[in-house]
C-alpha positions in Angstrom: -0.3 0.1 -0.2 1.2 3.4 -0.9 2.4 5.5 2.4 1.8 9.2 2.2 2.9 12.6 3.9 0.8 15.7 4.5 1.8 19.0 4.3 -0.2 21.5 5.6 -0.1 24.7 3.7 -1.0 28.2 4.5 -2.6 30.3 2.0 -3.7 33.2 4.3 -4.5 34.5 7.9 -7.9 34.9 9.5 -8.8 36.7 12.7 -11.5 35.3 15.2 -12.3 35.6 18.6 -11.3 32.5 20.8 -15.3 32.3 21.5 -15.6 30.9 17.6 -12.2 28.2 18.1 -14.4 26.9 21.4 -18.1 27.4 22.2 -18.4 29.3 25.2 -14.9 31.2 24.9 -13.6 34.3 25.1 -14.8 36.8 23.0 -12.9 39.6 23.5 -9.7 37.5 23.0 -8.6 37.4 19.9 -6.0 34.8 17.5 -4.6 34.6 14.0 -4.8 31.5 12.6 -4.1 30.4 9.2 -6.6 29.4 6.4 -4.6 26.1 5.0 -4.8 23.6 2.2 -3.4 19.8 2.7 -1.3 18.5 -0.1 -1.2 14.9 0.1 2.0 13.4 -1.7 2.9 9.9 -2.5 1.5 7.3 -4.5 2.3 8.5 -7.6 -0.8 10.7 -7.3 -1.5 14.5 -6.3 -4.1 15.3 -3.7 -5.3 18.2 -2.4 -7.8 18.7 0.5 -9.6 22.1 -0.1 -8.9 25.2 -2.2 -8.1 28.5 -0.4 -10.1 31.9 0.4 -11.2 34.9 -1.6 -8.8 38.1 -0.6 -10.0 40.7 1.4 -11.3 43.9 -0.3 -10.3 47.3 1.3 -11.9 46.8 4.5 -10.0 43.9 4.8 -12.6 41.4 5.7 -14.1 38.2 4.1 -17.0 37.2 4.9 -16.9 38.9 9.0 -13.3 38.1 9.4 -10.5 40.0 9.3 -8.0 38.1 6.3 -4.7 38.9 5.1 -3.6 37.1 1.6 -5.9 34.7 0.2 -6.9 34.6 -3.2 -5.4 33.3 -6.2 -2.1 34.4 -5.2 -2.2 32.7 -2.0 -3.1 29.8 -3.5 -0.6 29.6 -5.8 2.1 30.4 -3.7 1.2 27.5 -1.3 1.2 24.7 -4.1 4.2 26.1 -5.1 6.0 25.9 -1.8 5.8 22.0 -2.8 6.3 22.5 -6.3 3.2 22.2 -8.0 0.4 24.3 -9.2 -3.6 23.5 -9.2 -3.4 22.6 -13.0 -1.2 19.8 -12.1 -3.8 18.1 -9.4 -5.2 14.8 -9.6 -7.9 15.1 -7.4 -9.4 18.1 -5.5 -11.2 17.0 -1.8 -13.2 19.5 -0.4 -13.7 18.9 3.5 -17.2 21.2 3.0 -18.3 24.3 1.2 -17.8 27.2 3.5 -16.3 30.3 2.1 -12.4 29.4 3.3 -12.1 26.1 2.0 -13.9 26.4 -1.4 -12.8 29.3 -2.9 -10.6 28.7 -6.1 -11.9 24.9 -6.9 -12.3 26.2 -10.0 -8.6 26.6 -10.7 -8.4 23.0 -10.6 -8.7 22.3 -14.0 -7.5 18.7 -14.3 -8.8 17.3 -11.0 -11.7 14.9 -10.1 -13.5 16.9 -7.2 -14.8 15.2 -4.3 -17.7 16.5 -2.2 -20.0 14.3 0.2 -23.3 14.1 -1.2 -24.6 15.3 1.9 -22.7 18.9 1.7 -23.3 19.5 -1.8 -27.2 18.9 -1.3 -27.8 21.5 2.2 -25.0 24.1 0.8 -27.5 25.9 -1.4 -29.7 25.9 1.4 -28.2 25.6 4.6 -29.9 26.0 8.2 -30.7 30.1 8.4 -27.7 30.6 11.0 -25.4 29.1 8.5 -26.3 31.2 5.3 -23.0 33.3 6.1 -20.7 30.9 5.9 -22.0 29.3 2.4 -21.2 31.5 -0.8 -23.0 29.6 -3.9 -21.0 31.6 -6.6 -17.9 29.8 -5.1 -19.1 26.2 -6.0 -22.1 26.1 -8.3 -19.6 26.1 -11.3 -18.4 22.5 -10.1 -21.1 20.7 -11.7 -19.2 21.9 -15.1 -16.1 19.9 -13.8 -15.3 16.5 -13.1 -17.5 16.7 -9.5 -18.0 13.5 -7.7 -20.7 13.0 -5.2 -19.7 10.6 -2.7 -20.5 8.9 0.6 -18.6 7.9 3.6 -15.4 5.3 2.9 -14.9 6.3 -0.8 -11.4 5.8 -2.3 -9.8 9.1 -2.7 -6.6 6.7 -4.0 -5.0 3.2 -2.4 -4.9 4.5 1.2 -6.6 7.4 1.4 -10.1 7.5 2.6 -13.4 9.5 2.7 -14.6 9.8 6.1 -18.1 11.4 6.3 -17.7 13.6 9.7 -21.0 15.7 10.4 -21.5 18.7 12.9 -19.6 21.4 12.0 -21.6 21.5 8.7 -23.7 18.9 7.4 -21.8 17.3 5.5 -18.3 18.0 6.5 -15.7 15.1 5.2 -12.2 14.5 6.4 -9.6 12.1 4.8 -7.8 8.8 6.4 -4.5 8.2 5.2 -1.8 5.6 5.7 1.5 7.3 6.1 4.5 5.6 7.6 3.6 6.8 11.3 0.3 4.9 10.8 -3.6 6.1 10.1 -3.5 9.9 10.2 -6.7 11.8 10.1 -7.6 15.3 8.0 -10.6 16.3 10.1 -11.0 19.4 8.1 -13.5 22.3 10.5 -14.5 19.5 12.5 -11.9 20.3 14.6 -10.1 23.9 14.7 -7.1 23.2 16.5 -5.5 21.4 19.1 -8.0 22.2 21.9 -11.1 21.0 20.4 -8.7 18.1 20.7 -7.4 18.1 24.1 -9.5 20.6 26.5 -7.4 20.7 29.5 -4.7 23.2 27.8 -4.4 26.6 28.8 -2.9 28.2 26.2 -2.0 28.0 22.6 0.3 30.3 20.1 -1.0 32.2 17.7 0.6 32.4 13.8 2.5 35.5 15.2 3.9 33.4 18.5 1.5 35.6 20.6 0.1 33.2 23.5 -3.5 33.0 23.6 -4.9 32.1 27.1 -7.8 29.2 27.0 -10.2 28.3 29.7 -9.5 24.3 30.1 -12.5 21.9 30.0 -11.3 18.5 31.7 -14.6 18.1 32.2 -15.5 17.4 28.5 -13.5 14.6 26.0 -13.3 17.6 23.6 -14.4 21.5 23.1 -16.8 21.8 20.2 -16.5 24.8 18.1 -19.1 27.5 17.8 -19.9 26.8 14.3 -21.7 23.6 14.4 -24.8 22.7 13.1 -25.3 19.7 15.5 -23.5 19.2 18.9 -24.7 15.0 18.8 -23.1 14.4 15.1 -20.1 16.5 16.4 -19.2 14.3 19.6 -19.7 11.2 17.0 -17.4 12.6 14.3 -14.8 13.2 17.2 -14.6 9.5 18.5 -14.9 8.3 15.1 -11.7 10.5 14.4 -9.8 9.7 17.7 -10.6 5.7 16.7 -9.5 5.6 13.1 -6.2 7.7 13.6 -3.8 5.6 14.8 -2.9 8.3 17.4 -3.9 11.8 18.4 -0.6 13.2 17.4 -1.9 11.8 13.4 -5.1 13.9 14.1 -5.1 17.1 11.9 -7.0 19.8 12.7 -8.3 22.1 10.0 -6.8 25.5 11.2 -4.0 25.2 14.2 -1.5 27.5 14.0 1.2 24.8 15.1 0.8 22.7 11.9 2.0 25.3 9.6 5.3 24.2 8.2 5.1 20.4 9.7 4.9 17.5 7.7 2.7 14.3 8.9 3.7 10.7 8.2 7.3 11.2 7.8 7.5 7.7 10.3 7.9 7.2 14.0 11.0 8.7 15.5 
């Protein structure tokens, strides 16, 4: 079986309150987090998860969040850092269709584009409070491309399989990826950061290296983000993630500052 390496690539910086990172968190303290795409190296295939965020206008805001970078330039620079470009990618997996994960999917002209069927069915008419996170103009045109609507366990490639992980959005998906170090799980935005996975943490450092205080919640197995459609499904999905990954060190969150520049799956030390 092929063994892969996972490269988290930063395409932009986005600022949000701690209370978005974690339900019930401090809404007055802000942190700078990365917008990421994930390049999956190995097996003779070029696979990417997610497709970036639009560049901000003169206000510096994208969908209500202060944002730096992004745009087509941000995506191309991220992929160039691993020696590739959108047109060279064989397969694009969209974890979900929120504005900061699918903005430049049309650039992947030669890729098969994989979306959970449930996500596609609900993204055009999401539950009302979540309308602000979807911009149909970003993904409607994918129907004219090599779009594939899938379910749980779809084989993207040998050793790369989809995981249906609802909770953050109705059709959120992750990827189970076989690496030299074991099975890694890309969670998308089911899990923004290591704090969602380990609520005993008391702080984390943002992209600027600024320590951000956190309220530890040792009474919880996991702490959910503020943006979710179902807490019941979210907890079920988190338990599935930790059961699928070979270790919690191989659970890869969607916006964690600490994973920028890291490579997952290079083998056990």
